[in-house]
C-alpha positions in Angstrom: -2.7 69.2 -10.0 0.3 69.9 -7.7 -1.0 67.7 -4.9 -1.6 64.7 -7.2 1.9 65.2 -8.7 3.4 65.2 -5.2 1.5 62.0 -4.4 2.7 60.3 -7.6 6.2 61.4 -6.8 5.9 59.9 -3.3 4.5 56.7 -4.6 7.2 56.4 -7.2 9.9 56.9 -4.6 8.4 54.3 -2.3 8.2 51.8 -5.2 11.8 52.6 -6.2 12.9 52.1 -2.6 11.1 48.8 -2.3 12.6 47.6 -5.6 16.1 48.5 -4.5 15.5 46.8 -1.2 14.5 43.6 -3.0 17.6 43.8 -5.2 19.8 44.1 -2.2 18.1 41.0 -0.6 18.6 39.0 -3.8 22.3 40.0 -3.8 22.5 38.7 -0.2 21.0 35.4 -1.3 23.5 35.1 -4.1 26.3 35.4 -1.6 25.0 32.4 0.4 24.5 30.2 -2.7 27.9 28.6 -2.5 26.7 26.6 0.5 23.7 25.0 -1.3 23.6 21.9 -3.5 21.5 23.2 -6.3 23.4 26.5 -6.6 23.5 26.8 -10.4 19.7 26.5 -10.7 19.1 28.9 -7.9 21.7 31.3 -9.4 19.9 31.3 -12.8 16.6 32.1 -11.1 18.1 34.9 -9.1 19.8 36.3 -12.2 16.6 36.4 -14.1 14.8 38.1 -11.3 17.6 40.6 -11.0 17.4 41.5 -14.7 13.7 42.2 -14.3 14.1 44.2 -11.1 17.0 46.3 -12.6 14.8 47.2 -15.5 11.9 48.1 -13.2 14.2 50.2 -11.0 15.5 52.1 -14.0 11.9 52.9 -15.2 11.0 54.0 -11.7 14.1 56.2 -11.5 13.1 57.8 -14.7 9.6 58.4 -13.5 10.9 59.9 -10.2 13.2 62.3 -12.1 10.3 63.3 -14.4 8.0 64.1 -11.5 10.7 66.0 -9.7 11.4 68.1 -12.8 7.7 68.8 -13.3 7.4 69.9 -9.7 10.4 72.2 -9.9 9.1 73.7 -13.1 5.7 74.3 -11.4 7.5 75.9 -8.5 9.5 78.2 -10.8 6.4 79.2 -12.7 4.7 80.1 -9.4 7.6 82.3 -8.3 8.1 83.9 -11.7 4.5 85.2 -12.1 3.8 88.4 -10.3 1.3 88.3 -7.5 -1.6 90.8 -7.7 -2.8 92.3 -4.4 -6.5 92.6 -3.7 
């Protein structure tokens, strides 16, 4: 259980990092829009994409926090239980 939870946490972190990277790239594109002819149309497209990506990033952040909390609770439960010697 612990290993799969670590894997899920790692995958969620990677997905969150990719989403944030994509958001940053879109923001770079938005800065360069003033030099294009069809800036308003492109701006609307990028705004819609940003809305979706921001919601996705928020969900991924919630997921990462939940996995981290579960892992810390598991670690605490392992340290709280007394170990029996054979």
